[in-house]
Every structure is written in structure tokens, then in C-alpha cells.
N, C-alpha and C positions, 0 to 999 in steps of 0.2 A: 783593629789587630795591630798592632805593627811588632814587626821582628828587627832584632838588630842583626846584622849578618856581618861577620868579617869579609873581605875582598875575597880571598882564597874560598868560601864556602861557592862562590859562585863559578868556580873552575875558571878565574883569568878574566870573566866579566864583570865590569863595573857599571851598576845602575846612572841613566842620567832622567830620565823620567819615568813617568808611567801611561804607556798609553790609551790604555782601557781595563775594563776591570767587568767581570760577569757574576753569575750567582757561585761560579766552580773556582774561578782562578782571574788572575792579575797578569798582564804583560806589561812587561817593563821595558823600555830601551837603555839598550845598553850598549859598551863599548869594550873591546876587547883588548888584549893586550898590542896586537898592531896596530889600533886603530880604527879596526871595520865595526860597521854599526850593525846590531843584531837585536831581535824582538825575543826577549826570554819571558814564558809564558810559566810560571807555577800555580800548583793548586792553593786554595786556602788551606790554613793549618788545620782546622776542623774538619775538612776532607780526608787529610792524610792520616788523620786518627783512624778511620775506618778501613780495612783490609782491601774491603769491597771494592769502595767510589777508589782507592789507588789505582788497584786494580784495572779499572773503569779508564780513569784519567792516563793508562799509561798503553789499554788498547785504544782508544782513541788518538792519541799523540802517536802512534807505531800506524794508523791508518793515516794520520797526515803523511806520515813519509811516503808511504807507499803512494799515494794519491798523487804522482807525479805527474807535471804537466801543467798546462797555461792555464791560469783562475786561481792556482796553492800556491803559497808561500814556500819555496825552497826551506828543507827541512834539514839542519845541522846533527840534531841531537833529542831523540825521543827516548822520553824513559817514564818511572812513576813520579819524579819529583820533578821535572820539566822538560819543556820543551823549546828547543831554539829553532828558530827562523831566523831567516833573511829580512831585513828591515827594510818596509817601503810606509811614507807618509800615507795614512789614510784615514777614514771616516767611517764608524760604523752605520750602516742603512738608516737606523732609527734616527741617529744625531742628525744625519742630511736631513731626513724628513720634517724632523721637529724644527730645525733650525730655519730650512733653506724652502721646504713645501715638496709637494709630491714630485716626482722626477717626470720629464715631458716623454713624449712615446718612442724619438730613437733612442734615448737612453734606457727606458725598458726594454727597448728589444736588446740592447746590448745586455742589461743584468739578467732578462730572462736568457738569452741565447747563451751565455757564459755560466749560467747556473744549471742549465740542461747539458750542455756539454761535460762539466764536473760529473753533474749526477749519473750520465751514462758510463763514464770512466770508473765511477768509482763502484756500479750496479756490477762490474767485473770484479770486483774485490769483495763486496760484500753483501748479503741480501735485500739490506732497506740504509738506507744510511741515517736516517733522522737527528740530521744536524742542522736543517736548516732553520733561520731564525731571524730577526732584524738587527739582533746584536750579532750574530755570527756573520752575516755577510760584511763585507766591508769594501769601500770604494776607494780606488785609487787613481789615479790620471792614465795606468795602465791597464784599466778596466778594473772587473769587480774582482775580492777576493775573498776565499771560502775561509774562514779560521774555525770553524766547529766541523765535527767528523763523529758527531754521535749526540744521543741524549744527554749527557753531562756538560758538553758546550753550549746546547741548546736551551740547557734547563735556566730557570727563572727563579726556584729556587732551590735547594740541598740540602738534605737534613739526612738523618742515619739510614732513613729507608731508604733513601736514592733519591735520583733526579723529578722533580715536578717542573712542568711545564704549564704556563699559560693556557690555557682552557680555547682561547681564538686560534692555537696552533697546534690544535690535535684535528685529528681525521675521524671521518665515521666509524672505522673500525676499530680506533682506539676506544671511541667513546662506546662500542660496542663491547668492548673486550676481547676484540678478535685481535691474532697474530699481524702484523701491521706487513706489507711485501713492498714491492717496489713501488707499486701506484700508489702507496701511502705517501712516499716524498714526493709524489707530481701532485698531489693536494695539496702539502703543504707550499710545493713551490707556487701553487695559485694563488694560495693564502698571499703569500711574500707579496708575488707582483702586483698584486688588488691593492695592498697598503701601500707600496712602493708608488703606486698609481694616484690614491686616493687617501693616504692617509688614516684608513680605515680599512675596516675588515668587510668581509662580502656580507656578516649577517651581524643583524640591530644588536644585540645582545650576547651572541656568543655562547649560548647552553647548550647544554647536550644535545638537548632536544632539536635545536635549531641545526647545530652540526649534522646532525642523524637526519634530519626530515627536512628543513628548511629550503627552498630555492635561493641559489646566492644572487644577492643586489650588485648589478654590474653598470648601472645609471653613468656613473661617475667613472667609469672606466674608460679609456679612450674606443672609440666606436669599432677602431679595426682591430682591435687587442681580444672583443669581446666574446668570438666564436673560441677562440682557441683558449679562455682563461675558463669561459663555463664548461667545456670538454674534462678541463683539467678539474674542477670541482665537481665531477659528477661524482653521484652516490656511491656508485658502482664502480669499484676499483676498474673492474673491464672495460665500462668504455671510456676511461682516462687513456690519451696518449704517453706513447713512451715518450723518454727522455728526449730518444734521436729524433725523432717527428719534432717535437716542441722547436730543438732546436734548428731543423732544416725550415720550419714554418718561419720564427723569428727572424734568423739570418743564413738564408741560404748557402752564401759563401761563406759561413762561417761568423763566429762574434769578433775574431779579430779585423775580420774586413772592415766591419762596420766601428769598429775607431778610429779608423784612418780618417774617417769625418768628425771627430771630437766627440765626447759623449757627455760632459760635464758641465755644469751653468760656471759661470763667471765667479760666481760669488765663492762655490764649493773649490774651484780650482785657487782660490785667493786664499780661502782657510788652511789647503792642504801646502800651497807653498809657503806658509806662514808659520806649519809646521815643522815644514821641514829647515826653515830658515832657524827654528827657537833651538832644533837639534842641532844644527852648526855651530851655534854659537854655545854649546853646551860645552862644559869641562870638565871632564872626571873628577869628583871631590875627592881630598886626602882622608885616610884614613877609611874606617870602615863605613859602608853605606847601609841607611833604612831603607828595607824591603814592607811595601804594606802586602800584609797580609800571605807573606812567605816563606815557607819553612826552609830550612837546609836544604839547597839540594843537593842530588848525588849524580854523579857523574856513571850514565849508563849505557855510555857510547863505548865500545872495546877500544882498547888503548892504542889500536892499530890504525882506526879510522884518521882515512884523511880528509879535513874538516874543508868545507867549500869556500870560497873568496866572497862573503858576504859585501854590504855596500860598505865601501870607506868613506873617507871624508870627501876626498875628492869627487868620488862619485855622488853623493848624496849632494854635493853643490851642484856638479852638474844636473844632478836630477830636481834639485830646487827651480834652476834657470828656466828647465824644461815646463814646470807646474805652471809657470808665468804664462807659457804662451798656447797650456793645452798639450805640448806636446806629452808622449809616452816614452818612458826608457824601458830599460831591462831590469834583470837581476843582479846587472854587473858580472856575467858567468857566459864564457865563450870559449872558444877554440885556444883562446891562450893563457887561459887559467889554470894553473899547475900547483899541485899540493907536494908534499915531500916523498920522495921516493924511498920505499924500505930499504933498508939494509940487507946486502946478500943473503947474510948470517942468519937472520931472523924469521920466522917462519911465514910464508907469503901471507899478506893481510886480504881481507876483503874488505876494500873501500868500501865508502859510504854510498846511499842510494844517491839517486838523479838529485840535484842540487838547483837548477834551473832551467827556467820555460828558453825554447828553440828561439832562435834569431827568426823575428817577423818576416814574415813568408813576401819577396819582393813581387811576387803576382801568382795567380791562380789560374790555372786552363781547366774546362772541362770538353773534354772531344766529346764526337756525336756517338761514336761507336768507342768501344774498349780498343786496346793498342798495345804495343811492345815495349821496353825501356827509350826513355829519350836520348836523343844525340847532340849534345855538344859541340858546336862548332865555332873554336876559339871566341868562346865565352858571346858570341855577337848574336850568332842564331842556334834556337834550337830546335830539331827535327822530330815531328813526331808520327812513327808509324804507325797508325790507327788503320781499323780494318777497312777496306775502298779508299782510303786516302792516307796522302802525306801531305804535312801542316809546318809551314817555318815558323815561327815566333820570334819575335825579337827578345835576346836572351836577358836584356834589362829591364822591358816592362810586360812581358806577355803577349804582348800586340802581334796579330796576325798579319806576317807579311807578305806570305805567299799560301796555296793550297793547290795541290792536284789530285786530280781521281785517280788512285796506284794503289793496285794490290800486292803491296812489299811483303813476298811469303819470309824474308830471311831477317836478319839483321841488317841494319845499314852501316857501311863501312865508309869513314872518312881517308879520301886517299891522298890526295895533297892539294895546294890552294883551295878551291871551294868546292872540287870535285868528291863525288859521293858515289858509293857502288849500292845495288840493292838486287835481291834474287826475286823475280816475279814467276808467274806460270807460263810467261811468253821467253824467259832469258835475263840474264844480267844486264841491269839499265842503271847506265850512268846518268848521272844529272845533277846540276849545280845546287850546292847548299846555299847561296846565296838568293836567286831566285825560287828554284827550285823547277827549272826548266829540262827537259827530259832532252839528253845528250845525241845517244845513240842505245840500240840494244845490241847484245851477244846471244843468237838465238840458240847456241852450240849448248849451253847448260841452261836447262828449264829444272824449275821447282827445286831451286837450290832452297833449303831451308834454315839453314843456319853456317855461320861462317865461324869456324871452328880457332881461329889466329890470323894475325895481319900483321905485318910487317911494312908500312910504308905503303908501295904501291902494290905489294903481293898479299893477297888472300887465301886462305885454305880452309876448303869444305869438301864435304863427300858429295861425290856423284857416279852415278853406276858408270863403272863395274870396280870403284874406288874411291880414294883420295886424290883432290886436285890440287896444286899449285898454280893458282892464275895471276898472272900481272895484269891490275886492271886500268894502268895507265899505257900498256901496249895492246891493251887488250888481245892476249896470247895467252895460250896453255904454257907456262913451263915445264910441267911433267905430270903424269897421270901414272897411279902406283895402286897396283890390285893388293887388297890386304888380307890376310887370313879370315878366315869364316869367323870369328868371335871379333871383328871389328865391325859392327854394325854403323847405321845413323848416331846410335848412342855411344858415344864416345868423348872425351876430352882430349885438348890437345894443348901442351906449352912450349912455347920456342925457348930454345938454346941458342949459344952462341953460333954453332955449327950444327945442330940438331932438333929436329921436330920429335918431342914427346908425347906417346899417346897412352892414354889408358882405355880401357872397355870395360864396358859392363855387360859382360856373356852372358846369354842364355844358361841355365843350369846343365845343358847338353854341350855346351862350348865350351865349359869351365871346369876341367878335370881335378875333380877333389874338392868343390866350390872356390877354386882360386881365380884371383883376379887377375887378369892379362895387362901386360904394356910392353912398348915396342919404340924403338929410336929410329927415324929416318934421318937419313942425308938432306940438310936442307936444301942444298943447292939442285942434287939429282931426284929426289926422291927414294933413294936405294934404301930397302930394309938394311940395319947393321945388327939389330937382335930385335928378340920377341921370344920375351918368356914370364915365368911368375917370379916375384920378388918375396924373401924370407915368407911369412904366414899369412898374409896378404889376401882376405878372401874376396867374391866379387861382392858381398854383402858389403864390405865397409867403404868409409869414405876415407878419402886419401888426395892427397896435394902434392905435386910436382913442381920444385921451382926452377927456374932458367938454366941455373949451375947441374940439372938433373939427380937432385936428392929429392928422394920420394920420403913424404911424413903421411904414416895410414898407423892404424889400430890391428893390431894381431889379434881376432876375436878370441881365439883358444886360449891366449895369455892375459887378455884383458889392461895390453899395454900400448902405447904409444911411441914409435920408434922412429929411427930416420935411417934411409941406405941409402948408399952409392950406386944409382940404376944402373951405371955402366958394369961394375964391380960385381954388386950385389952385396957389397960389405958394408953389416950395419955401423953406421955409425954413433949411433947413439940411442938412450932410453931417455923418455922425459918421463922428469921424478913429480909427480902429483902431491901435495899433501895430503897427510893422514886424513887431517880433519876435514877437506874440502878435495875429497877426489876426484877425478875426472872420470866420468863414466858416458861411455859412447861418443865418443870427438865425432862431432858433424863435419861443419866449416870450418876450413881453414885459413890461415892465410900467412904468410912470410915476407915479412918486411925491417929492413933496418936491422939485419942477423938475430931477429927473434920471430918465435913463430907462436902466431895466436891462433884460440880453439874456441868454436862453443862445445858445451856439452848436449845433445839429446835428451838426457836426462832432465835435466835441471835448468837450461837454457845459458848457463854462465859461461862468461869470456876469461879465457885462461891465457895468460900469458908467458911462454919461457924462452928462458936466454939461448946462447946458441950452445952452450955445454948443455944444454936439458935440465936446468935450474930452472923451477916455479919461481917467476917473480912476484904475480898479482892474480887476485881473482875478482873479475868485477860482477858481480850477483846480478842476474837477470830481473828485470822492473817488472810493477805490476803483482798479478795473482800468485803467490809462492805454488799454491796447488794448480797453476794452471795447465793445461794438457800441451799449449802450444808453448812448445818449447824448440822448435826447429827454429834455428836463425843463420841468417847469411852475415859474413862480413865484408866490409868495402874500406879501402884506406885511400884520402885525397893525398892530390899529388903531393903537396907539399908534405905530406909525411905526419903531421902533427894533429890529425884527427883520424880518428878506429870508428866506423860507424859497424853498430850492430842492427840490423834489421829483420823483423819478424812478422808476423801479422796485425801485429798488434802498434807498433810502435817503430819509429827508430831511435836508436839510444846513440851519443855522439859521446867516446870513452878519449881519454888525455891517455895516448899509448905509452907514455912513458910510466906512469903509474897507476891507471887503471880508474881512474876517478871519473864517474860519469859528470858529464857537463851538461846535456842538456836533451830534452826530450820533444820529439814531433810524433803526432797521430795526425796529422791532417787536419783540417776541418769541416765545419758543415755536413753533409752526408757520407762525405768522402770518409770520416771518421770511423764509420761503422761498414768499410768494405773488408772482405774478409781476405783479399789477397796478401802475397809478401810483397812488403816494401821493396823496392828496387831504386837505383840512384843510378845516375850520369853526371860527374862531376868536371868541371872545369877547374882553372886556376882562381877563378873566384866565385862561380855560383855552381850547387850542385841541385840537380832538376829529381824530385822524388816523386814517383808513383809505385800504383800499385801492380802486381802480375793480375791481368786481364781488367783491367782497371780503365775509369776515364778520367781520372783528374790526376793532374802534374801540378808540381809546386817549387816555386822556385826557391831557394833558402842563400844567404850569401854565407861563402864560407873563407875568404880571404879579402 
């Protein structure tokens, strides 16, 4: 069936060619008015006549948008009438196997680990995926690409009753008319890998009886993969491995690490390069364009959403050149990507979901024990304070340059040149960042757990019976001040030009009327200037103090976020939240470039307020909208052009000016399944990410 559609019905997209079609939809390579190339997936007309199937298409399209991360195409728009994603030259798995034969073992490891990583991520969003099939898994120079997100995408036939699947890709649970679960996806993954390895299935005739009762035949599968696939194809769902276990077994350092060795054969790479060159040579036709099996699309995206930048002609040309030599590119999305800033008079928009994968990690290091956040020294050395050990890595390669047995109980502070300072049970230790050699130990201050603030050689920390200012270059105590009772070791400090501001988290007995306590000390002498409460800020409220002495905090009683001048106690402004997307329970806060960035403890969303208190944008939390993991921290890289939202699931990079999500990083291999909050130590060119109480460190390029 052929529909002739005016170009306006495509919302600015002009179709160039069809990349693939399935029982439920067709995918068209298209070019937008700005010259960028995208993939527009439209359901077949007969499908759109069924309200139930239209809803199913939308559900699966929305899941594609939520399944942010590697091995999934970045989504621009998701609705009942179309799904728009970034475009990448790709071939379906069944096409590759038919034309070029089964995949070799290294490619099978990449395929299996990438799909397992995707399933692990999807299982945090839905109980069962049901979207794996030879035609929904595509191969690109950058790795596998999952294009199916439910039974409709995986269907080999669609009628008014619903999707129908090839019997060979059903599971014992479905044959027995039982409800499928996460383990059902693992069984299908096993079927898919057998197909990729042999060109066939593990069952001779794939009848219902065989699927339910017969043992899998794996004689033609590479020997090293048979035990794992045999477990995946267990009749008992409880006997199958989890997606995380599969990913870790196939690629201990993650699928991305295997890609560095190249993964596609020469003929497949050549066909991808030819596809890229064909698209490059295509010019949009004049007048209306014919779409095969395409109903008129409807723009379901909010008007104020900010679209990502997919591959343009220049990026596509670069990708084609890379394909020839087997190199992998990205999705042409990074911290230099910008959208359109909303006008101040308009309601604050909710930017679109994450559109691209994170930059490829420069290196990954697994420590022997859990450790504290890394310290980045001049983008030359990365210092890792792990339990019982201090390790110095080459910042560019991740190779170990030195390792010292040392129990550093505090943070590690970089003083000057290559001089570092750390706290141990024996005292304050000074050592070299370049070599790790210990210079000396000051035994006066033992058991220092945390450096509260630092300015050049001076550091501030708690030591009985109060707060100490210490000059690490001179190895001298500058001053030592006894603090009021409410100020225990659980305090925060912010350095102003002449003042050190303190925020206490007192116990109930030390907090009259439940109010939070704040203090200001002279930086040079340690003399307390004042100590007081501010506004209606309570001890359980999250607050942030700027170096200029401005306090940002929620007054719990009135559920409003305000700013005060701490010296005078005068309220400066109240931040205005939009009625449609109100800020509830502000958590992490960050002031940068005359703007306040705040995360919500209720939704995990990030809000940006201007200095006048007006809301500029809201960036929606990624992942499961109903997840209870809403605590998130914030960090800004030194250049100021990349805001990082860090939670227990992922790191999301956001454009500070627009709120536009740029990429997501979740770690690789077993590190993806740790539960600690992500942390970052950023230099000018490299950021090192790790989880709280974790062993894995990843370096990503940021400049």
C-alpha cells in the first residue's frame, strides 16, 4: 500500500529512502530542513485503524525514549503516529546472517553483552521487554542497536487481534500460556545468539512441544559460549542467568571495551559504508514525497520541547569514512550541542529526554577495594584513595604509575605543584602526586576524616575541640576555633572572600524549634562573626551557600525555595516554580553563572532558576518515572558548559543554558549494577566517575 503525503505532514522531514520494514512499521531515512538526517518509523495504515494497536505502538515508542543509554538510538519524538530517532547506517541481524553468514565468536560476545546490558536497563522500566527478534537487532559500526521495544516491534505478523510472533522465538512460558517475565527475555536472547552463531535455532522443528520439552542443540555454537547459552535456554525460568550475569560473563569490562578491537567483518563494514555513501548522495526531491505504508503522522511532542541534533551531512560523511576502516563514531551529540533557549515570557519548558550515548570511556580501572572519589591532578595523574592503598594512574591511559600502601581516612587535597595532603590515623601526610612518595607526616592532627574547604595551601577541617585552619605548605596551624555545641563533624563549609560560612546539621536537642544553624568566621583569624538561624530554614532542609554569602534553602513550613543574605538575614528573593511542574522538596543545589540549579527529592527533575527567581527550564529525570531513586547530586565542569546530574542509576549530562539532556553514562559490565551514588572528579579535559563505596573508575573526555 502506498500513501502520497505532503511534506508538511512530516513535520519538516523529507524522506530519502526506506531503511527497513517489518510486520508493523516501516523506517524511512529522512532529512529535516536544517540538513540533519534522521530515521522516521511509521506504523502501517492497517495497524493505525485499530485503537489498541495504535496505543501499543505509542507504548513501545515511549519505552524507546525511556530506554536511554548505549545500544539504543537517541529518540527525538515518540507518539501514536511515528517514532523519530537519530540515524545510523545499520543492517538487521537477519540480513547480515543471510548475506554474510553467522557471526564469529568476538562479534557474538559484543552482541550478547550489549543486548544483555540493554535488557538490564529495560528491566528497571518494565517487567518484561518482549522485543528481541532477528529483525529488531541491528548492527552498526558503533555496535549493536536495539530497535524493537515490545511484541509489536518483534511481531512477524499483525492482525486486528494483535501481534503474532514466529514460533521459534517464543518461550516455554508462552507456549504453556503462562505470563512471561524477565527470564523470558533471557530465553529469547539465548535463541537470538544461537541464531547469530549458526544461522538457525537450537530446536530442529521449533514446535510447541520442542520449545516446552526438548533440550537445546548447541553443537554448532562456539564451544566457549555453549555453557552460558545452555543456561539461557533452561526450561525453568529460575535456572536462567540474569542479564547482568550474562553481560559480565561475555564482557567483564563491558561491551564497549570489546568494540575497541573492531567487531564486524570486512564485507559487512563495506555494506554499511555503501549505505552511508548512498544516503550522502541522496538529495530531497521536490514536491510531495511517497511513503510506503505510512499514515499521516501526528506531532505528539510538546511544542516547547527542544529537539536534539542528529547526524548532519558532515557528520554522516565522517561516519562513512570511519566505516571504511571499521572505526566507530558517536551520535554526533556532546556537550557542544545546543538547542533553543526558551523565551523568559513563556512557561518554562520540559526539555526532551536524553538523546545520545555518553562519550566513549578513555579507560576503566577496577580497584582491589572500595574507594573514595578520584582526585584529578592537572589531567596528568588520577589519584585513587582506596582502602589500604593509594593509587596513581596516568590520566590519559588509566595505567598504574605508582601504588602505595596507605590508609587515607580523609579526602586527598592537592596543595601546589605535585604536593598532596591526606589524613591518616597517624597524622596529616604530605606526598607527591607524581610519584606517590611520602614527604612527611604531621602527627599533631590524627583521624582527620574530611577536609571541609581548601584555598591553595590552606585547608579547613574538624579536630577536637573545634575547627582548624591548616597551612599544608608550611605544616603549621593558622588558627583553631572552638565552635558552638550544634557544630559537630557533620557540617558543611563554604569559603567567601573574607569569610568562612558554616552550615550545621544539629541533633534535635541542639536545634531550638527545629531550626538549622549557620555561622560566619573570619578566614584570617577564625573569629566567629555571628552564629544564628536564618528565615524559616529547618534542620532537615537542604540548603546551599554561595561564596558571596547567599543562602538558598526551602522553608519547609511554606514549601517555598528562597534566598537570603546571610549577614543581614534579609530575604533576597523567592524562586517561582511553574504550576504544571512545581518544585517539591529541593535537594541538591548548585549556583553557577548567576543561575541556581536544583534537584527535586520527589521527582528527581532538575530545575534552573535565573538570578531574579524566575524558572527557566525543567529537565526531567531519566529512567523509570515511578522509580523511588530520586536523590541526585549536581556538579558543573570547570568550563561551565556541562551540568552533571548524578544519582544511583546514571550520570546525565545536561546543557546548562537549555536544560537539554545530552548523554547518559551508566558504567559498563558489573559496575552498571552497583547501587552507590555516582561521583565525579573533573579536570579541564577529563572527568573521572565512580560510585560511592564502589571499586570501578571510568574516565570520560569532557573538553
